[in-house]
Phi, psi and omega in degrees: 000143181276189178291148175260122186296323184293330172292319177295325181292317179298317178293322173299313175307311184298315181294322177296320178299316174304308177303311177306315182285336170289332180272321187296133180221107166076027178253305183283150172291158190299328185288328179290315174304316181296316182292312182295325176298336180273347178244339190295327172272315186296336177305319181294322175293315178301315181294331178294319177286322176306313178296320177292337175283317180277349175237052185303136174203153180280116175220137177286159179300321183297314181298316180298312177308316176297319181289317181291331176299321179292311186271342181235320189290305179304310179298328176299319178295309183301314180287333174294321175292315177302311179299318181295321176297319178295319177298320178297322178299315177294331178291323179294324182273002174097004184281322180246157177255172184292335180290319173303315182294320179289330180288319180296317179294324181289321177304316180296316182292323182283359183067014176290324180084142176279132178054231182279007182286353173301337188289327184297305180291337180292317175294316176307302181298321181296319181291321177300307179297318177301309182299320183290320179290321179295315182291332180287334176050050186229112185293325177300314177302318180296318179297311181299319178298321177294317181296314178300323179294320180294322176295317180297316183299313179306310184287330178300310182291328174300312181294319184298308184283333184264328189237341194300322184268012182289317182201173180291331178293319177298320177297321180291325172299319185289332185307303179294328177293331174297319180297316183294315180301321174297315179299316180293329176288330190281316191302318183294321181293322176299319181297310180298317183300317177303312184297317181293317180293327181292323184269324182243349185297314182292341184278341188295322178297335181259011182259163181287132181306312181291328178290317181296319180297320180296314179297323177296318175299318181298308184298319177294320179297320174299323182290323173297313183303313182289331188258347187267010183075014179269342181258137177300338181268002191295338179254011174266217180286338184299316186297307182287345178265329189259307186301318181296349177256308183287338177299300179299328177295317180296320180288324176302316175299321179289329178286334184300314184289340188260001176292150181152205184259021176281163184299313182298312177304315184291320180297309182294317182290331175300315182280346169291317181293323184249030179297329182297317179298309182298323184296314188274345185252330194286327183282311191271344184240295187289317181297319179298316178298319181298319185289325176298312182298310179304318180299311185275339179272315186257335180058038180232161182291149178276076183220170173079195183299331176308326178297328179287329176294314177297325179298317181295317180297321177299315177302315179300307182300333185291335177302309174295331176296316179298317180303313183298313178288329176290326190249334185242343182224049181302329185296329177291340174263012183073021176259140184275000000 
């Protein structure tokens, strides 16, 4: 089976939102930033599970790990090296200091990841844990995994808020713990995406488009309500448990009716297909270059409407970057 365009559209929308929030400074109201921030990453976890649900197949944890090493592990190494070389060039010209370079190197070794590279080990580990639990087919094991995850998250945040900023050593200890925290956040969303994909994914093709659109609008509206500060419980347990799941689900249902040969669908699905390149290059390379150019050309703070112009320029510039990696450096993407 080939790619599903509505999944690529959701991924494209999500990666563009990630880039937009990294560029945007002081434009959007807080609730918009909070809502987007809660679905833009979890959408990738959710769609990973959704695809596993609508295309169920027997695969061992070892086979999955081997496959993900190719598509996530190797790109993590290659792009870490690329960004470190880029950082070293900026160090030579005086933009970075040695402490910054040392921190970036340690993040790479600790699997914390430079910039947005943290996402690759998070998805890798989340998929492996999800597959291991799924293959065991043991409800008790699932409950134990949830409890252990909650216990780790509790103590992680205890350490984070009380000790992380005490010293550089504490920050070094926190770095690999952050990776584990990301993995623990990823696997339940993948699992729920799988369950929903398994039960309703195949039914979408035979459902009424307007019905899907209506349900998508309702679910998306609920996710905004809970996360936008409009609900009294929005800053309690509801937000971290509900929005990362219902946000991607609502948007997935909204993307299903717009797929096709139209400009919007083609634009968004292009960035969904090439989301890895945009994910790993925009934050640590193109955004940095935009800020440097802005600083030396305009001598103004990187804020306001101007940041949206830089965002648009980055999207345009990313097209030849995508072409380069797809045609000249496929091996960096884990492609033969």
